[in-house]
PyMOL commands that place a pseudoatom at each C-alpha (Angstrom):
pseudoatom trace, name=CA, resn=MET, resi=1, chain=A, elem=C, hetatm=0, pos=[-40.648, 25.594, 26.214]
pseudoatom trace, name=CA, resn=ASN, resi=2, chain=A, elem=C, hetatm=0, pos=[-39.739, 24.854, 29.824]
pseudoatom trace, name=CA, resn=VAL, resi=3, chain=A, elem=C, hetatm=0, pos=[-39.707, 27.967, 31.983]
pseudoatom trace, name=CA, resn=ARG, resi=4, chain=A, elem=C, hetatm=0, pos=[-38.338, 28.207, 35.488]
pseudoatom trace, name=CA, resn=VAL, resi=5, chain=A, elem=C, hetatm=0, pos=[-38.950, 31.398, 37.465]
pseudoatom trace, name=CA, resn=LEU, resi=6, chain=A, elem=C, hetatm=0, pos=[-36.358, 31.975, 40.181]
pseudoatom trace, name=CA, resn=ASP, resi=7, chain=A, elem=C, hetatm=0, pos=[-35.576, 34.503, 42.858]
pseudoatom trace, name=CA, resn=PHE, resi=8, chain=A, elem=C, hetatm=0, pos=[-32.789, 34.698, 45.433]
pseudoatom trace, name=CA, resn=GLU, resi=9, chain=A, elem=C, hetatm=0, pos=[-33.208, 36.328, 48.819]
pseudoatom trace, name=CA, resn=THR, resi=10, chain=A, elem=C, hetatm=0, pos=[-29.979, 37.809, 50.102]
pseudoatom trace, name=CA, resn=ALA, resi=11, chain=A, elem=C, hetatm=0, pos=[-28.257, 39.759, 52.813]
pseudoatom trace, name=CA, resn=LEU, resi=12, chain=A, elem=C, hetatm=0, pos=[-28.289, 43.505, 52.176]
pseudoatom trace, name=CA, resn=PHE, resi=13, chain=A, elem=C, hetatm=0, pos=[-25.963, 44.790, 49.503]
pseudoatom trace, name=CA, resn=ARG, resi=14, chain=A, elem=C, hetatm=0, pos=[-23.445, 47.335, 50.650]
pseudoatom trace, name=CA, resn=PRO, resi=15, chain=A, elem=C, hetatm=0, pos=[-20.457, 49.259, 49.267]
pseudoatom trace, name=CA, resn=GLY, resi=16, chain=A, elem=C, hetatm=0, pos=[-18.143, 46.808, 47.540]
pseudoatom trace, name=CA, resn=VAL, resi=17, chain=A, elem=C, hetatm=0, pos=[-20.647, 43.933, 47.768]
pseudoatom trace, name=CA, resn=MET, resi=18, chain=A, elem=C, hetatm=0, pos=[-23.316, 44.249, 45.099]
pseudoatom trace, name=CA, resn=ALA, resi=19, chain=A, elem=C, hetatm=0, pos=[-23.889, 40.475, 44.946]
pseudoatom trace, name=CA, resn=PRO, resi=20, chain=A, elem=C, hetatm=0, pos=[-24.329, 39.757, 48.676]
pseudoatom trace, name=CA, resn=GLU, resi=21, chain=A, elem=C, hetatm=0, pos=[-24.580, 36.466, 50.464]
pseudoatom trace, name=CA, resn=ALA, resi=22, chain=A, elem=C, hetatm=0, pos=[-27.428, 34.225, 49.299]
pseudoatom trace, name=CA, resn=VAL, resi=23, chain=A, elem=C, hetatm=0, pos=[-29.877, 33.231, 52.030]
pseudoatom trace, name=CA, resn=CYS, resi=24, chain=A, elem=C, hetatm=0, pos=[-32.405, 31.174, 50.104]
pseudoatom trace, name=CA, resn=PHE, resi=25, chain=A, elem=C, hetatm=0, pos=[-33.951, 30.861, 46.689]
pseudoatom trace, name=CA, resn=VAL, resi=26, chain=A, elem=C, hetatm=0, pos=[-37.416, 30.143, 45.432]
pseudoatom trace, name=CA, resn=TRP, resi=27, chain=A, elem=C, hetatm=0, pos=[-38.539, 28.784, 42.098]
pseudoatom trace, name=CA, resn=ARG, resi=28, chain=A, elem=C, hetatm=0, pos=[-41.689, 28.118, 40.199]
pseudoatom trace, name=CA, resn=VAL, resi=29, chain=A, elem=C, hetatm=0, pos=[-42.430, 25.952, 37.189]
pseudoatom trace, name=CA, resn=PRO, resi=30, chain=A, elem=C, hetatm=0, pos=[-45.844, 26.494, 35.605]
pseudoatom trace, name=CA, resn=GLY, resi=31, chain=A, elem=C, hetatm=0, pos=[-48.139, 23.639, 36.592]
pseudoatom trace, name=CA, resn=GLU, resi=32, chain=A, elem=C, hetatm=0, pos=[-46.000, 22.546, 39.553]
pseudoatom trace, name=CA, resn=GLU, resi=33, chain=A, elem=C, hetatm=0, pos=[-45.806, 23.445, 43.224]
pseudoatom trace, name=CA, resn=PRO, resi=34, chain=A, elem=C, hetatm=0, pos=[-43.321, 26.249, 43.983]
pseudoatom trace, name=CA, resn=GLY, resi=35, chain=A, elem=C, hetatm=0, pos=[-40.105, 25.378, 45.784]
pseudoatom trace, name=CA, resn=ILE, resi=36, chain=A, elem=C, hetatm=0, pos=[-37.889, 27.042, 48.349]
pseudoatom trace, name=CA, resn=MET, resi=37, chain=A, elem=C, hetatm=0, pos=[-34.426, 26.014, 49.493]
pseudoatom trace, name=CA, resn=HIS, resi=38, chain=A, elem=C, hetatm=0, pos=[-31.859, 27.489, 51.857]
pseudoatom trace, name=CA, resn=ALA, resi=39, chain=A, elem=C, hetatm=0, pos=[-28.636, 28.406, 50.078]
pseudoatom trace, name=CA, resn=GLU, resi=40, chain=A, elem=C, hetatm=0, pos=[-26.698, 26.247, 52.547]
pseudoatom trace, name=CA, resn=ASP, resi=41, chain=A, elem=C, hetatm=0, pos=[-28.736, 23.139, 51.683]
pseudoatom trace, name=CA, resn=PRO, resi=42, chain=A, elem=C, hetatm=0, pos=[-26.322, 20.519, 50.327]
pseudoatom trace, name=CA, resn=ARG, resi=43, chain=A, elem=C, hetatm=0, pos=[-28.704, 19.854, 47.395]
pseudoatom trace, name=CA, resn=ALA, resi=44, chain=A, elem=C, hetatm=0, pos=[-28.727, 23.486, 46.233]
pseudoatom trace, name=CA, resn=LEU, resi=45, chain=A, elem=C, hetatm=0, pos=[-25.614, 23.426, 44.058]
pseudoatom trace, name=CA, resn=SER, resi=46, chain=A, elem=C, hetatm=0, pos=[-26.599, 20.319, 42.086]
pseudoatom trace, name=CA, resn=LEU, resi=47, chain=A, elem=C, hetatm=0, pos=[-30.159, 21.590, 41.620]
pseudoatom trace, name=CA, resn=ILE, resi=48, chain=A, elem=C, hetatm=0, pos=[-29.027, 24.938, 40.252]
pseudoatom trace, name=CA, resn=ARG, resi=49, chain=A, elem=C, hetatm=0, pos=[-26.357, 23.283, 38.102]
pseudoatom trace, name=CA, resn=SER, resi=50, chain=A, elem=C, hetatm=0, pos=[-29.088, 21.134, 36.528]
pseudoatom trace, name=CA, resn=TRP, resi=51, chain=A, elem=C, hetatm=0, pos=[-31.072, 24.287, 35.619]
pseudoatom trace, name=CA, resn=LEU, resi=52, chain=A, elem=C, hetatm=0, pos=[-28.039, 25.866, 34.002]
pseudoatom trace, name=CA, resn=GLU, resi=53, chain=A, elem=C, hetatm=0, pos=[-27.168, 22.728, 32.041]
pseudoatom trace, name=CA, resn=GLY, resi=54, chain=A, elem=C, hetatm=0, pos=[-30.765, 21.925, 31.101]
pseudoatom trace, name=CA, resn=PRO, resi=55, chain=A, elem=C, hetatm=0, pos=[-33.106, 23.340, 28.476]
pseudoatom trace, name=CA, resn=GLU, resi=56, chain=A, elem=C, hetatm=0, pos=[-35.141, 25.496, 30.881]
pseudoatom trace, name=CA, resn=LEU, resi=57, chain=A, elem=C, hetatm=0, pos=[-35.470, 29.192, 30.235]
pseudoatom trace, name=CA, resn=LEU, resi=58, chain=A, elem=C, hetatm=0, pos=[-34.545, 30.944, 33.490]
pseudoatom trace, name=CA, resn=VAL, resi=59, chain=A, elem=C, hetatm=0, pos=[-36.574, 34.070, 34.172]
pseudoatom trace, name=CA, resn=GLY, resi=60, chain=A, elem=C, hetatm=0, pos=[-37.114, 36.405, 37.088]
pseudoatom trace, name=CA, resn=HIS, resi=61, chain=A, elem=C, hetatm=0, pos=[-37.943, 39.955, 38.038]
pseudoatom trace, name=CA, resn=ASN, resi=62, chain=A, elem=C, hetatm=0, pos=[-34.243, 40.815, 38.358]
pseudoatom trace, name=CA, resn=VAL, resi=63, chain=A, elem=C, hetatm=0, pos=[-32.571, 37.691, 37.030]
pseudoatom trace, name=CA, resn=VAL, resi=64, chain=A, elem=C, hetatm=0, pos=[-29.270, 39.497, 36.366]
pseudoatom trace, name=CA, resn=TYR, resi=65, chain=A, elem=C, hetatm=0, pos=[-28.949, 40.193, 40.095]
pseudoatom trace, name=CA, resn=ASP, resi=66, chain=A, elem=C, hetatm=0, pos=[-30.014, 36.636, 40.967]
pseudoatom trace, name=CA, resn=LEU, resi=67, chain=A, elem=C, hetatm=0, pos=[-27.417, 35.136, 38.620]
pseudoatom trace, name=CA, resn=ALA, resi=68, chain=A, elem=C, hetatm=0, pos=[-24.714, 37.428, 40.054]
pseudoatom trace, name=CA, resn=VAL, resi=69, chain=A, elem=C, hetatm=0, pos=[-25.643, 36.250, 43.562]
pseudoatom trace, name=CA, resn=MET, resi=70, chain=A, elem=C, hetatm=0, pos=[-25.552, 32.663, 42.318]
pseudoatom trace, name=CA, resn=CYS, resi=71, chain=A, elem=C, hetatm=0, pos=[-22.045, 33.143, 40.863]
pseudoatom trace, name=CA, resn=ALA, resi=72, chain=A, elem=C, hetatm=0, pos=[-20.818, 34.839, 44.040]
pseudoatom trace, name=CA, resn=ARG, resi=73, chain=A, elem=C, hetatm=0, pos=[-22.117, 31.904, 46.119]
pseudoatom trace, name=CA, resn=TRP, resi=74, chain=A, elem=C, hetatm=0, pos=[-20.914, 29.177, 43.715]
pseudoatom trace, name=CA, resn=PRO, resi=75, chain=A, elem=C, hetatm=0, pos=[-18.108, 30.601, 41.513]
pseudoatom trace, name=CA, resn=GLU, resi=76, chain=A, elem=C, hetatm=0, pos=[-17.774, 27.257, 39.749]
pseudoatom trace, name=CA, resn=LEU, resi=77, chain=A, elem=C, hetatm=0, pos=[-21.126, 27.979, 38.056]
pseudoatom trace, name=CA, resn=THR, resi=78, chain=A, elem=C, hetatm=0, pos=[-19.937, 31.178, 36.370]
pseudoatom trace, name=CA, resn=GLN, resi=79, chain=A, elem=C, hetatm=0, pos=[-19.002, 29.487, 33.083]
pseudoatom trace, name=CA, resn=LEU, resi=80, chain=A, elem=C, hetatm=0, pos=[-22.400, 27.761, 32.968]
pseudoatom trace, name=CA, resn=VAL, resi=81, chain=A, elem=C, hetatm=0, pos=[-24.196, 31.072, 33.558]
pseudoatom trace, name=CA, resn=PHE, resi=82, chain=A, elem=C, hetatm=0, pos=[-22.452, 32.635, 30.575]
pseudoatom trace, name=CA, resn=LYS, resi=83, chain=A, elem=C, hetatm=0, pos=[-23.180, 29.568, 28.424]
pseudoatom trace, name=CA, resn=LYS, resi=84, chain=A, elem=C, hetatm=0, pos=[-26.854, 29.904, 29.395]
pseudoatom trace, name=CA, resn=TYR, resi=85, chain=A, elem=C, hetatm=0, pos=[-26.778, 33.587, 28.376]
pseudoatom trace, name=CA, resn=ASP, resi=86, chain=A, elem=C, hetatm=0, pos=[-25.218, 32.602, 25.049]
pseudoatom trace, name=CA, resn=LYS, resi=87, chain=A, elem=C, hetatm=0, pos=[-28.170, 30.255, 24.456]
pseudoatom trace, name=CA, resn=ASP, resi=88, chain=A, elem=C, hetatm=0, pos=[-30.624, 33.050, 25.368]
for i in range(1, 88): cmd.bond("trace and resi %d" % i, "trace and resi %d" % (i + 1))
show_as sticks, trace
zoom trace
């Protein structure tokens, strides 16, 4: 099984904004060097899309929050997030 650990760093959440602006995200695949990318990096969307469409199991300390931040930043990924949930 392919596992990808991810974590988003964000602006502070505040009333009415519980999925605040993404600043950067980090990831780790067992046996590989960890990665970090700014949310504004032009490669970020395609990289994250590949994780959602691929076979990797996405895990994190608070992955529900991270996926909400991801959907707030890139709303076009929302359908893929729910498909990933449906696949466990």
